[in-house]
DRENDO-1510 file (C-alpha; in Angstrom, 1 decimal, always signed):
<recs>
REC; n; res; u; v; w
REC; 1; MET; -12.2; -32.4; +37.4 .
REC; 2; ALA; -13.2; -36.0; +38.0 .
REC; 3; LEU; -13.8; -36.6; +34.3 .
REC; 4; VAL; -10.5; -35.1; +33.3 .
REC; 5; GLY; -8.7; -37.1; +36.0 .
REC; 6; GLY; -10.4; -40.3; +34.8 .
REC; 7; LEU; -9.5; -39.6; +31.2 .
REC; 8; ILE; -5.9; -39.0; +32.1 .
REC; 9; ALA; -5.7; -42.1; +34.2 .
REC; 10; LEU; -7.3; -44.1; +31.4 .
REC; 11; LEU; -4.9; -42.8; +28.8 .
REC; 12; LEU; -1.9; -43.5; +31.1 .
REC; 13; GLY; -3.2; -47.0; +31.6 .
REC; 14; ALA; -3.8; -47.6; +27.9 .
REC; 15; ALA; -0.3; -46.3; +27.0 .
REC; 16; PHE; +1.2; -48.5; +29.6 .
REC; 17; VAL; -0.7; -51.6; +28.4 .
REC; 18; LEU; +0.3; -50.9; +24.8 .
REC; 19; LEU; +4.0; -50.6; +25.8 .
REC; 20; VAL; +3.8; -53.8; +27.8 .
REC; 21; PHE; +2.1; -55.5; +24.9 .
REC; 22; ALA; +4.8; -54.3; +22.5 .
REC; 23; VAL; +7.6; -55.5; +24.8 .
REC; 24; SER; +5.8; -58.8; +25.2 .
REC; 25; LYS; +5.4; -59.3; +21.5 .
REC; 26; GLN; +9.0; -58.5; +21.0 .
REC; 27; ARG; +10.0; -61.0; +23.6 .
REC; 28; ASP; +7.8; -63.7; +22.1 .
REC; 29; ALA; +9.2; -63.0; +18.7 .
REC; 30; GLY; +12.7; -63.4; +20.1 .
REC; 31; LYS; +11.7; -66.7; +21.7 .
REC; 32; LEU; +10.1; -68.0; +18.4 .
REC; 33; ALA; +13.1; -66.9; +16.4 .
REC; 34; LEU; +15.4; -68.7; +18.9 .
REC; 35; ARG; +13.2; -71.7; +18.6 .
REC; 36; SER; +13.5; -71.7; +14.9 .
REC; 37; GLN; +17.2; -71.5; +15.1 .
REC; 38; GLU; +17.2; -74.4; +17.6 .
REC; 39; ALA; +15.1; -76.4; +15.2 .
REC; 40; ILE; +17.5; -75.7; +12.4 .
REC; 41; THR; +20.4; -76.7; +14.6 .
REC; 42; ALA; +18.6; -79.9; +15.7 .
REC; 43; GLY; +17.8; -80.7; +12.1 .
REC; 44; THR; +21.5; -80.1; +11.1 .
REC; 45; ASP; +22.6; -82.5; +13.9 .
REC; 46; LEU; +20.1; -85.2; +12.6 .
REC; 47; GLU; +21.3; -84.7; +9.1 .
REC; 48; LYS; +24.9; -85.2; +10.2 .
REC; 49; THR; +23.9; -88.4; +12.0 .
REC; 50; VAL; +22.3; -89.8; +8.8 .
REC; 51; ILE; +25.5; -89.0; +6.9 .
REC; 52; SER; +27.5; -90.7; +9.6 .
REC; 53; LEU; +25.2; -93.7; +9.2 .
REC; 54; GLU; +25.9; -93.7; +5.4 .
REC; 55; ASN; +29.7; -93.2; +5.9 .
REC; 56; GLY; +30.0; -95.9; +8.5 .
REC; 57; LEU; +28.0; -98.4; +6.3 .
REC; 58; ARG; +30.1; -97.7; +3.2 .
REC; 59; GLY; +33.4; -97.9; +5.1 .
REC; 60; TYR; +32.5; -101.3; +6.5 .
REC; 61; VAL; +31.3; -102.6; +3.2 .
REC; 62; SER; +34.5; -101.4; +1.5 .
REC; 63; SER; +37.0; -102.6; +4.1 .
REC; 64; GLY; +35.3; -105.2; +6.1 .
REC; 65; ARG; +36.7; -103.8; +9.3 .
REC; 66; GLU; +34.4; -103.6; +12.3 .
REC; 67; ARG; +36.0; -100.4; +13.4 .
REC; 68; GLN; +34.5; -98.7; +10.4 .
REC; 69; LEU; +31.1; -99.4; +11.9 .
REC; 70; GLU; +31.5; -97.0; +14.9 .
REC; 71; PRO; +29.7; -94.0; +13.1 .
REC; 72; TRP; +27.0; -96.5; +12.2 .
REC; 73; ASN; +26.5; -97.8; +15.7 .
REC; 74; SER; +26.7; -94.3; +17.3 .
REC; 75; GLY; +24.2; -92.9; +14.8 .
REC; 76; LEU; +21.7; -95.8; +15.4 .
REC; 77; LYS; +21.7; -94.9; +19.1 .
REC; 78; VAL; +21.3; -91.1; +18.9 .
REC; 79; TYR; +19.1; -90.5; +15.9 .
REC; 80; PRO; +15.7; -91.5; +17.5 .
REC; 81; ALA; +16.3; -88.9; +20.3 .
REC; 82; GLN; +17.3; -86.3; +17.7 .
REC; 83; VAL; +14.1; -86.9; +15.8 .
REC; 84; ARG; +12.0; -86.5; +19.0 .
REC; 85; LYS; +13.8; -83.2; +19.8 .
REC; 86; LEU; +13.2; -81.9; +16.3 .
REC; 87; GLU; +9.5; -82.9; +16.5 .
REC; 88; ARG; +9.2; -81.0; +19.8 .
REC; 89; LEU; +10.8; -77.8; +18.4 .
REC; 90; VAL; +8.4; -77.7; +15.4 .
REC; 91; SER; +5.3; -78.8; +17.3 .
REC; 92; ASP; +3.6; -75.4; +16.9 .
REC; 93; VAL; +3.7; -75.4; +13.1 .
REC; 94; PRO; +1.6; -78.2; +11.4 .
REC; 95; SER; +3.5; -78.0; +8.1 .
REC; 96; GLN; +6.8; -78.4; +9.8 .
REC; 97; GLN; +5.5; -81.3; +11.8 .
REC; 98; ALA; +4.5; -83.1; +8.6 .
REC; 99; GLN; +8.0; -82.4; +7.1 .
REC; 100; VAL; +9.7; -83.9; +10.2 .
REC; 101; ARG; +7.5; -86.9; +10.1 .
REC; 102; ARG; +8.4; -87.4; +6.4 .
REC; 103; ILE; +12.1; -87.1; +7.3 .
REC; 104; LYS; +11.7; -89.6; +10.1 .
REC; 105; SER; +10.0; -92.0; +7.7 .
REC; 106; GLN; +12.7; -91.6; +5.2 .
REC; 107; ILE; +15.4; -92.3; +7.8 .
REC; 108; ASP; +13.5; -95.4; +9.1 .
REC; 109; ASP; +13.2; -96.7; +5.5 .
REC; 110; TYR; +16.9; -96.1; +4.9 .
REC; 111; VAL; +17.9; -97.8; +8.1 .
REC; 112; ASN; +15.5; -100.7; +8.0 .
REC; 113; LEU; +14.9; -101.3; +4.3 .
REC; 114; TRP; +18.3; -100.5; +2.9 .
REC; 115; ALA; +21.2; -100.2; +5.3 .
REC; 116; THR; +20.5; -103.0; +7.7 .
REC; 117; PRO; +19.9; -105.7; +5.0 .
REC; 118; LEU; +23.0; -104.5; +3.2 .
REC; 119; LEU; +25.0; -104.7; +6.4 .
REC; 120; GLY; +23.9; -108.4; +6.8 .
REC; 121; LEU; +24.8; -109.1; +3.2 .
REC; 122; ALA; +28.3; -107.6; +3.8 .
REC; 123; ARG; +28.9; -109.8; +6.8 .
REC; 124; GLN; +28.2; -112.9; +4.6 .
REC; 125; ARG; +29.2; -111.9; +1.1 .
REC; 126; ARG; +31.1; -108.7; +1.1 .
REC; 127; GLN; +31.9; -108.6; -2.6 .
REC; 128; VAL; +28.2; -108.8; -3.5 .
REC; 129; ALA; +27.5; -106.1; -1.0 .
REC; 130; GLN; +30.2; -103.9; -2.6 .
REC; 131; SER; +28.5; -104.3; -6.0 .
REC; 132; VAL; +25.1; -103.5; -4.5 .
REC; 133; ILE; +26.3; -100.4; -2.7 .
REC; 134; VAL; +27.7; -99.1; -5.9 .
REC; 135; THR; +24.6; -99.8; -8.0 .
REC; 136; GLY; +21.9; -99.7; -5.3 .
REC; 137; THR; +19.5; -96.9; -4.1 .
REC; 138; GLY; +21.4; -95.9; -0.9 .
REC; 139; ARG; +22.8; -92.8; -2.3 .
REC; 140; VAL; +19.5; -91.8; -3.8 .
REC; 141; ARG; +17.8; -92.2; -0.4 .
REC; 142; ILE; +20.5; -90.0; +1.2 .
REC; 143; ASP; +20.0; -87.3; -1.4 .
REC; 144; GLU; +16.3; -87.4; -0.9 .
REC; 145; LEU; +16.9; -87.0; +2.9 .
REC; 146; ARG; +19.2; -84.0; +2.3 .
REC; 147; ALA; +16.6; -82.4; +0.0 .
REC; 148; SER; +14.0; -82.9; +2.8 .
REC; 149; PHE; +16.3; -81.4; +5.3 .
REC; 150; ALA; +16.9; -78.4; +3.0 .
REC; 151; ARG; +13.2; -77.8; +2.6 .
REC; 152; LEU; +12.8; -78.1; +6.4 .
REC; 153; PHE; +15.5; -75.6; +7.0 .
REC; 154; ALA; +14.2; -73.1; +4.4 .
REC; 155; GLN; +10.7; -73.3; +5.7 .
REC; 156; GLU; +12.0; -72.8; +9.3 .
REC; 157; GLN; +14.1; -69.8; +8.3 .
REC; 158; ALA; +11.2; -68.3; +6.4 .
REC; 159; LEU; +9.0; -68.9; +9.4 .
REC; 160; ALA; +11.5; -67.2; +11.7 .
REC; 161; VAL; +11.8; -64.2; +9.4 .
REC; 162; GLN; +8.0; -64.0; +9.2 .
REC; 163; ARG; +7.7; -64.1; +13.0 .
REC; 164; GLU; +10.2; -61.4; +13.4 .
REC; 165; HIS; +8.6; -59.2; +10.9 .
REC; 166; SER; +5.2; -59.7; +12.4 .
REC; 167; ALA; +6.5; -59.0; +15.9 .
REC; 168; GLU; +8.3; -55.9; +14.7 .
REC; 169; LYS; +5.2; -54.7; +13.0 .
REC; 170; THR; +3.0; -55.3; +16.0 .
REC; 171; SER; +5.7; -53.7; +18.3 .
REC; 172; SER; +5.9; -50.7; +16.0 .
REC; 173; ARG; +2.1; -50.3; +16.1 .
REC; 174; ALA; +2.0; -50.6; +19.8 .
REC; 175; ILE; +4.9; -48.1; +20.2 .
REC; 176; ALA; +3.1; -45.7; +17.8 .
REC; 177; ALA; -0.1; -46.1; +19.8 .
REC; 178; GLY; +1.8; -45.5; +23.0 .
REC; 179; TRP; +3.4; -42.4; +21.7 .
REC; 180; GLY; +0.0; -41.3; +20.4 .
REC; 181; GLY; -1.5; -41.9; +23.8 .
REC; 182; LEU; +1.3; -39.9; +25.5 .
REC; 183; VAL; +0.8; -37.0; +23.0 .
REC; 184; LEU; -3.0; -37.1; +23.6 .
REC; 185; LEU; -2.3; -37.2; +27.4 .
REC; 186; LEU; +0.0; -34.2; +27.0 .
REC; 187; LEU; -2.8; -32.4; +25.1 .
REC; 188; LEU; -5.3; -33.3; +27.8 .
REC; 189; ALA; -2.9; -32.1; +30.5 .
REC; 190; LEU; -2.6; -28.8; +28.7 .
REC; 191; ALA; -6.3; -28.5; +28.3 .
REC; 192; ALA; -6.8; -29.4; +32.0 .
REC; 193; TRP; -4.2; -26.8; +33.0 .
REC; 194; TYR; -5.9; -24.2; +30.9 .
REC; 195; TYR; -9.3; -25.2; +32.3 .
REC; 196; LEU; -8.0; -25.0; +35.9 .
REC; 197; ARG; -6.3; -21.7; +35.2 .
REC; 198; GLN; -9.5; -20.2; +33.8 .
REC; 199; SER; -12.0; -21.9; +36.1 .
REC; 200; VAL; -10.1; -22.3; +39.4 .
REC; 201; VAL; -6.9; -20.3; +39.6 .
REC; 202; ARG; -8.1; -17.0; +38.1 .
REC; 203; PRO; -11.3; -16.9; +40.3 .
REC; 204; VAL; -9.2; -17.7; +43.4 .
REC; 205; LEU; -6.7; -15.0; +42.5 .
REC; 206; THR; -9.6; -12.6; +42.0 .
REC; 207; VAL; -10.9; -13.5; +45.5 .
REC; 208; ALA; -7.4; -13.1; +46.9 .
REC; 209; GLU; -7.0; -9.6; +45.3 .
REC; 210; ALA; -10.4; -8.6; +46.6 .
REC; 211; SER; -9.5; -9.8; +50.1 .
REC; 212; ARG; -6.3; -7.8; +49.9 .
REC; 213; ARG; -8.2; -4.6; +48.9 .
REC; 214; LEU; -10.7; -5.3; +51.6 .
REC; 215; ALA; -8.0; -5.7; +54.2 .
REC; 216; GLU; -6.5; -2.4; +53.1 .
REC; 217; GLY; -9.8; -0.7; +53.8 .
REC; 218; ASP; -11.5; -0.7; +50.4 .
REC; 219; MET; -15.0; -1.7; +51.5 .
REC; 220; THR; -16.2; -1.6; +47.9 .
REC; 221; ALA; -14.1; -4.7; +46.9 .
REC; 222; ARG; -16.3; -7.4; +45.4 .
REC; 223; VAL; -15.8; -10.5; +43.4 .
REC; 224; PRO; -17.6; -10.7; +40.0 .
REC; 225; PRO; -20.4; -13.4; +39.7 .
REC; 226; VAL; -19.1; -16.9; +38.8 .
REC; 227; GLY; -20.7; -20.3; +38.4 .
REC; 228; ASP; -22.5; -22.6; +40.9 .
REC; 229; ASP; -19.5; -24.6; +41.9 .
REC; 230; GLU; -17.3; -24.4; +45.0 .
REC; 231; ILE; -15.5; -21.3; +43.6 .
REC; 232; GLY; -18.9; -19.7; +43.1 .
REC; 233; ASP; -19.8; -20.5; +46.7 .
REC; 234; LEU; -16.5; -19.0; +47.9 .
REC; 235; ALA; -17.1; -15.8; +45.8 .
REC; 236; ARG; -20.7; -15.4; +47.1 .
REC; 237; ALA; -19.5; -16.0; +50.7 .
REC; 238; PHE; -16.8; -13.3; +50.2 .
REC; 239; ASN; -19.3; -10.8; +48.8 .
REC; 240; SER; -21.7; -11.5; +51.7 .
REC; 241; MET; -18.8; -11.0; +54.2 .
REC; 242; ALA; -17.8; -7.8; +52.4 .
REC; 243; ASP; -21.4; -6.5; +52.5 .
REC; 244; SER; -21.6; -7.2; +56.2 .
REC; 245; LEU; -18.2; -5.6; +56.8 .
REC; 246; GLU; -19.2; -2.5; +54.8 .
REC; 247; ALA; -22.4; -2.2; +56.7 .
REC; 248; SER; -20.5; -2.7; +60.0 .
REC; 249; SER; -17.8; -0.2; +58.9 .
REC; 250; GLU; -20.5; +2.4; +58.0 .
REC; 251; ALA; -22.2; +1.8; +61.4 .
REC; 252; LEU; -18.9; +2.0; +63.2 .
REC; 253; ALA; -17.9; +5.2; +61.3 .
REC; 254; GLU; -21.3; +6.7; +62.1 .
REC; 255; ARG; -20.8; +5.7; +65.8 .
REC; 256; SER; -17.3; +7.1; +65.7 .
REC; 257; ARG; -18.6; +10.4; +64.3 .
REC; 258; GLU; -21.2; +10.5; +67.0 .
REC; 259; LEU; -18.6; +9.8; +69.7 .
REC; 260; GLU; -16.3; +12.5; +68.3 .
REC; 261; ARG; -19.2; +15.0; +68.2 .
REC; 262; SER; -20.1; +14.0; +71.8 .
REC; 263; ASN; -16.5; +14.3; +72.9 .
REC; 264; ARG; -16.2; +17.8; +71.3 .
REC; 265; GLU; -19.5; +18.8; +72.9 .
REC; 266; LEU; -18.3; +17.3; +76.2 .
REC; 267; GLU; -15.0; +19.1; +76.0 .
REC; 268; GLN; -16.7; +22.4; +75.1 .
REC; 269; PHE; -19.1; +21.8; +78.0 .
REC; 270; ALA; -16.3; +21.2; +80.4 .
REC; 271; SER; -14.5; +24.3; +79.2 .
REC; 272; VAL; -17.6; +26.4; +79.4 .
REC; 273; THR; -18.6; +24.9; +82.7 .
REC; 274; SER; -15.1; +25.4; +84.1 .
REC; 275; HIS; -15.1; +29.0; +83.1 .
REC; 276; ASP; -18.7; +29.6; +84.2 .
REC; 277; LEU; -18.1; +27.9; +87.5 .
REC; 278; GLN; -14.8; +29.5; +88.2 .
REC; 279; ALA; -16.1; +33.0; +87.6 .
REC; 280; PRO; -18.8; +32.9; +90.4 .
REC; 281; LEU; -16.4; +31.0; +92.6 .
REC; 282; ALA; -13.9; +33.8; +92.1 .
REC; 283; THR; -16.6; +36.3; +92.9 .
REC; 284; ILE; -17.6; +34.4; +96.1 .
REC; 285; SER; -13.9; +34.3; +97.1 .
REC; 286; MET; -13.5; +38.0; +96.5 .
REC; 287; TYR; -16.7; +38.9; +98.4 .
REC; 288; ALA; -15.6; +36.7; +101.3 .
REC; 289; GLN; -12.2; +38.5; +101.4 .
REC; 290; LEU; -13.9; +41.9; +101.3 .
REC; 291; LEU; -16.3; +40.8; +104.0 .
REC; 292; GLU; -13.4; +39.7; +106.1 .
REC; 293; GLN; -11.5; +43.0; +105.5 .
REC; 294; ARG; -14.4; +45.4; +106.1 .
REC; 295; HIS; -16.3; +43.7; +108.8 .
REC; 296; ALA; -13.8; +41.5; +110.5 .
REC; 297; ARG; -14.4; +43.3; +113.8 .
REC; 298; ASP; -18.2; +43.2; +113.5 .
REC; 299; LEU; -18.6; +39.5; +112.6 .
REC; 300; ASN; -18.8; +38.5; +116.2 .
REC; 301; GLY; -17.1; +35.2; +115.7 .
REC; 302; GLY; -18.0; +34.9; +112.0 .
REC; 303; GLN; -14.3; +34.8; +111.0 .
REC; 304; GLN; -14.4; +31.0; +111.0 .
REC; 305; LEU; -17.3; +31.1; +108.5 .
REC; 306; VAL; -15.5; +33.4; +106.2 .
REC; 307; GLU; -12.4; +31.1; +106.3 .
REC; 308; GLY; -14.7; +28.1; +105.6 .
REC; 309; ILE; -16.1; +29.9; +102.6 .
REC; 310; ASN; -12.6; +30.6; +101.3 .
REC; 311; ALA; -11.5; +27.0; +101.8 .
REC; 312; ALA; -14.6; +25.6; +100.1 .
REC; 313; THR; -14.1; +28.0; +97.2 .
REC; 314; VAL; -10.4; +27.0; +96.8 .
REC; 315; LYS; -11.4; +23.3; +96.9 .
REC; 316; ALA; -14.2; +23.8; +94.3 .
REC; 317; ARG; -11.8; +25.7; +92.0 .
REC; 318; THR; -9.1; +22.9; +92.5 .
REC; 319; LEU; -11.7; +20.2; +91.7 .
REC; 320; ILE; -12.9; +22.0; +88.6 .
REC; 321; ARG; -9.4; +22.5; +87.4 .
REC; 322; ASP; -8.5; +18.8; +88.0 .
REC; 323; LEU; -11.8; +17.7; +86.3 .
REC; 324; LEU; -10.9; +19.8; +83.3 .
REC; 325; GLU; -7.4; +18.3; +83.3 .
REC; 326; TYR; -8.8; +14.8; +83.5 .
REC; 327; SER; -11.2; +15.4; +80.6 .
REC; 328; ARG; -8.4; +16.6; +78.4 .
REC; 329; ALA; -5.9; +13.9; +79.4 .
REC; 330; GLY; -5.3; +11.2; +76.9 .
REC; 331; ARG; -7.2; +13.1; +74.2 .
REC; 332; GLY; -6.3; +15.4; +71.4 .
REC; 333; GLU; -3.4; +15.3; +69.0 .
REC; 334; LEU; -0.4; +13.4; +70.4 .
REC; 335; LEU; +3.1; +14.5; +69.4 .
REC; 336; ASN; +5.2; +11.5; +68.4 .
REC; 337; GLU; +8.8; +12.9; +68.5 .
REC; 338; PRO; +12.0; +12.0; +70.3 .
REC; 339; VAL; +11.9; +13.2; +73.9 .
REC; 340; GLU; +14.8; +13.5; +76.3 .
REC; 341; MET; +13.1; +12.1; +79.4 .
REC; 342; LYS; +15.8; +13.4; +81.7 .
REC; 343; ASP; +15.1; +17.0; +80.5 .
REC; 344; VAL; +11.3; +16.4; +81.0 .
REC; 345; ALA; +11.9; +15.1; +84.6 .
REC; 346; GLY; +14.2; +18.2; +85.2 .
REC; 347; GLU; +11.4; +20.5; +84.1 .
REC; 348; ALA; +9.0; +18.8; +86.5 .
REC; 349; LEU; +11.5; +19.2; +89.3 .
REC; 350; GLU; +11.9; +22.9; +88.6 .
REC; 351; MET; +8.1; +23.3; +88.9 .
REC; 352; LEU; +8.1; +21.3; +92.2 .
REC; 353; ALA; +11.2; +23.0; +93.6 .
REC; 354; GLY; +9.1; +24.8; +96.3 .
REC; 355; ASN; +7.4; +21.6; +97.4 .
REC; 356; ILE; +10.8; +19.7; +97.5 .
REC; 357; GLU; +12.4; +22.4; +99.6 .
REC; 358; GLN; +9.4; +22.7; +101.9 .
REC; 359; SER; +9.4; +18.9; +102.5 .
REC; 360; GLY; +13.1; +18.8; +103.1 .
REC; 361; GLY; +13.4; +15.8; +100.7 .
REC; 362; ALA; +15.7; +14.7; +98.0 .
REC; 363; VAL; +14.8; +13.6; +94.4 .
REC; 364; THR; +17.4; +11.7; +92.4 .
REC; 365; VAL; +17.0; +11.3; +88.6 .
REC; 366; GLU; +19.1; +8.7; +87.0 .
REC; 367; GLU; +20.1; +8.7; +83.3 .
REC; 368; LEU; +16.9; +8.2; +81.3 .
REC; 369; PRO; +16.4; +7.0; +77.7 .
REC; 370; VAL; +15.1; +9.0; +74.8 .
REC; 371; ILE; +11.5; +7.9; +74.0 .
REC; 372; LEU; +8.9; +8.7; +71.4 .
REC; 373; GLY; +6.1; +10.8; +72.8 .
REC; 374; ASP; +4.7; +14.2; +73.8 .
REC; 375; ALA; +7.0; +16.0; +76.2 .
REC; 376; ARG; +4.3; +18.3; +77.6 .
REC; 377; LYS; +2.0; +15.4; +78.6 .
REC; 378; LEU; +4.8; +13.3; +79.9 .
REC; 379; ARG; +6.0; +16.2; +82.1 .
REC; 380; GLN; +2.5; +16.1; +83.7 .
REC; 381; VAL; +3.1; +12.4; +84.6 .
REC; 382; PHE; +6.3; +13.2; +86.4 .
REC; 383; LEU; +4.6; +16.1; +88.2 .
REC; 384; ASN; +1.8; +14.0; +89.5 .
REC; 385; LEU; +4.0; +11.0; +90.5 .
REC; 386; ILE; +6.7; +13.0; +92.2 .
REC; 387; SER; +4.3; +15.4; +94.0 .
REC; 388; ASN; +2.4; +12.3; +95.3 .
REC; 389; ALA; +5.7; +10.8; +96.5 .
REC; 390; LEU; +6.5; +14.1; +98.3 .
REC; 391; LYS; +3.0; +14.3; +99.8 .
REC; 392; PHE; +2.8; +10.7; +101.2 .
REC; 393; ALA; +6.1; +10.8; +103.1 .
REC; 394; GLU; +6.1; +10.7; +106.9 .
REC; 395; ASP; +9.6; +12.1; +107.3 .
REC; 396; ALA; +12.1; +13.6; +104.8 .
REC; 397; PRO; +11.0; +12.1; +101.4 .
REC; 398; VAL; +13.5; +10.3; +99.3 .
REC; 399; VAL; +12.4; +9.8; +95.7 .
REC; 400; ARG; +14.3; +8.1; +92.9 .
REC; 401; VAL; +13.5; +8.3; +89.2 .
REC; 402; SER; +15.0; +5.5; +87.1 .
REC; 403; ALA; +14.5; +3.5; +83.9 .
REC; 404; GLU; +15.6; +0.3; +82.2 .
REC; 405; VAL; +15.4; -0.6; +78.5 .
REC; 406; GLN; +14.0; -4.0; +77.4 .
REC; 407; GLY; +14.1; -4.3; +73.6 .
REC; 408; HIS; +12.2; -1.4; +72.1 .
REC; 409; THR; +10.4; -0.6; +75.4 .
REC; 410; ALA; +11.6; +1.6; +78.3 .
REC; 411; ILE; +10.3; +0.9; +81.8 .
REC; 412; PHE; +10.4; +4.0; +84.0 .
REC; 413; ALA; +10.1; +3.8; +87.8 .
REC; 414; VAL; +9.4; +6.4; +90.5 .
REC; 415; THR; +10.3; +5.0; +93.9 .
REC; 416; ASP; +9.6; +6.7; +97.3 .
REC; 417; ASN; +10.0; +5.9; +101.0 .
REC; 418; GLY; +6.5; +7.0; +101.8 .
REC; 419; ILE; +3.7; +5.4; +103.8 .
REC; 420; GLY; +3.0; +2.8; +101.2 .
REC; 421; MET; -0.4; +1.0; +100.8 .
REC; 422; ASP; -2.1; -2.3; +100.8 .
REC; 423; PRO; -1.1; -4.3; +97.6 .
REC; 424; GLY; -4.8; -4.9; +97.0 .
REC; 425; GLN; -5.3; -1.2; +96.4 .
REC; 426; ALA; -2.6; -1.0; +93.7 .
REC; 427; GLU; -5.1; -1.1; +90.9 .
REC; 428; ARG; -8.0; +0.9; +92.4 .
REC; 429; ILE; -5.9; +4.0; +93.0 .
REC; 430; PHE; -5.9; +4.7; +89.3 .
REC; 431; GLN; -9.7; +5.2; +89.3 .
REC; 432; PRO; -10.9; +8.9; +89.4 .
REC; 433; PHE; -11.7; +10.3; +92.8 .
REC; 434; HIS; -10.5; +7.1; +94.6 .
REC; 435; ARG; -8.7; +8.0; +97.8 .
REC; 436; LEU; -7.1; +5.8; +100.4 .
REC; 437; HIS; -6.9; +8.5; +103.1 .
REC; 438; ALA; -9.1; +11.3; +104.5 .
REC; 439; GLU; -8.7; +14.7; +102.8 .
REC; 440; GLU; -7.8; +16.3; +106.2 .
REC; 441; ASP; -4.7; +14.0; +106.4 .
REC; 442; TYR; -3.6; +14.1; +102.7 .
REC; 443; PRO; -5.3; +16.8; +100.6 .
REC; 444; GLY; -6.1; +16.2; +97.0 .
REC; 445; THR; -8.9; +15.3; +94.6 .
REC; 446; GLY; -7.8; +11.8; +93.7 .
REC; 447; ILE; -7.6; +12.5; +90.0 .
REC; 448; GLY; -3.8; +12.8; +89.5 .
REC; 449; LEU; -3.1; +9.0; +89.0 .
REC; 450; ALA; -6.1; +8.7; +86.7 .
REC; 451; VAL; -4.6; +11.5; +84.5 .
REC; 452; CYS; -1.3; +9.7; +84.5 .
REC; 453; GLU; -3.0; +6.4; +83.3 .
REC; 454; ARG; -4.7; +8.2; +80.5 .
REC; 455; ILE; -1.6; +9.9; +79.2 .
REC; 456; ILE; +0.5; +6.7; +79.4 .
REC; 457; GLU; -2.2; +4.6; +77.6 .
REC; 458; GLN; -2.4; +7.3; +74.9 .
REC; 459; HIS; +1.3; +6.7; +74.4 .
REC; 460; GLY; +0.7; +3.0; +74.0 .
REC; 461; GLY; +2.1; +2.0; +77.4 .
REC; 462; ARG; +0.7; +1.0; +80.7 .
REC; 463; ILE; +1.2; +2.1; +84.3 .
REC; 464; TRP; +1.1; +0.1; +87.6 .
REC; 465; ALA; +2.1; +0.3; +91.2 .
REC; 466; GLN; +3.9; -2.0; +93.6 .
REC; 467; SER; +3.7; -1.2; +97.3 .
REC; 468; ALA; +3.4; -2.4; +100.9 .
REC; 469; PRO; +2.4; -0.6; +104.1 .
REC; 470; SER; +5.2; +1.5; +105.6 .
REC; 471; GLN; +7.6; +0.3; +102.9 .
REC; 472; GLY; +7.2; +3.0; +100.3 .
REC; 473; SER; +5.8; +2.7; +96.7 .
REC; 474; THR; +7.1; +2.2; +93.2 .
REC; 475; PHE; +5.1; +3.4; +90.2 .
REC; 476; ARG; +6.3; +2.0; +86.9 .
REC; 477; PHE; +5.2; +2.9; +83.4 .
REC; 478; THR; +6.3; +1.8; +79.9 .
REC; 479; LEU; +7.0; +4.0; +76.8 .
REC; 480; PRO; +8.5; +3.2; +73.3 .
REC; 481; VAL; +12.2; +3.8; +73.0 .
REC; 482; ALA; +13.7; +6.2; +70.5 .
REC; 483; GLY; +17.3; +5.9; +71.6 .
REC; 484; ARG; +19.6; +5.0; +74.5 .
REC; 485; ARG; +22.0; +6.8; +76.8 .
REC; 486; PRO; +24.8; +5.6; +79.1 .
REC; 487; SER; +23.8; +5.0; +82.6 .
REC; 488; SER; +24.7; +7.6; +85.3 .
REC; 489; VAL; +23.1; +9.0; +88.4 .
REC; 490; ALA; +22.4; +12.7; +89.1 .
REC; 491; PRO; +21.1; +13.5; +92.6 .
REC; 492; PHE; +18.6; +16.3; +93.4 .
REC; 493; ASP; +18.7; +17.3; +97.0 .
REC; 494; GLY; +16.4; +20.1; +98.1 .
REC; 495; GLY; +16.9; +22.2; +95.0 .
REC; 496; VAL; +15.8; +22.4; +91.4 .
REC; 497; GLY; +17.5; +20.3; +88.8 .
REC; 498; ALA; +18.1; +16.8; +87.7 .
</recs>
């Protein structure tokens, strides 16, 4: 990756340098061509000045008028500066420098050796000067100067064309090299893309696919062996993790099978024990009743013992029944279907109708939502909570069953006006066999709330209590909502219904 990145950077830099070089050569060629044009222009101005010198001299010699010398006087002033300018413009070409020196020498010779003496002669003897200018070498000198200027201009134009062609050739080469570098860069980028696809992207996608399969539960998902680079380290780490997860999953599955087997054995043991224990208890109860019926008069005060035997037998049978109920609560297959909770509460009230009438209390069931769950198990929750509310009331019990919906969760509440309890005991009361009062005051085995907790947790909810001494209690539990119903209140006062 580092090598490919370096090559790409190098090619980019080379292409950029070549393009800059081409632009620079093109710019230099333009400057040199402009300089050649400036040299030709300066040479042309100098040539015009020499011709002005010749014309001014001839005009004065012919007419004798001083005004005709104005071109001559002006030319004498400007031509030295024009010569220097032309020398500066051709300073980079030795042949052109020599040509300009030759022209300068010819102009100096013309001015100093021909024109100035002829002008002095014209001031003294104008007719003689006229004959000299006609037959002398002045015109020849001017023609030679014009020929020198023509050679200078031709050479300068040829030099400008040569410079332009050279610059264009160099620029074309640089541009071609730049395009070649860009094409090579594109090929390298394609090669790098293919390499990354084969060496990085495909292995990463393979690891991602194996991760997806592993997340879906396929513990046999593995990544094929790859190289010794970072991707290879990732693949080996994934395979090691998959091996560990597979081993853990197998151990967990074995443990789960052991637990299921233990639960089945425990449930079978509980059923068998319940049956085996209840049979002798029933026999003991029957014999106690027979003993009471046949020998009641001969027991000499043993009636209390017989009653104690009956009471203990009933208590043992109740405890065994509750233990069996607790062992089965929250276990087994759970029905997950829409349940009309108001109907479930009504069924519980029908089963508790005798208790309600005996206590002289009133149970009010408000409109309850439809939830997802098991109606039979949820009826047991209402039975336990409402019977507790009736049992722990000092006067006529008043119980209210209500619910509120928050999002997809329904929060049910069973509120009573009973004796209440210390808030610190609100969590401990859900422990099996945990009692807050003596059995003589409030009978029971202390398993009912533990059964409720198991059933609610099996439904994915939770149950808790809020209470204070002498202020009643409120038991709340949550269940998933399947539907909603309009709010209304249906009182239940001493009878069966909801």
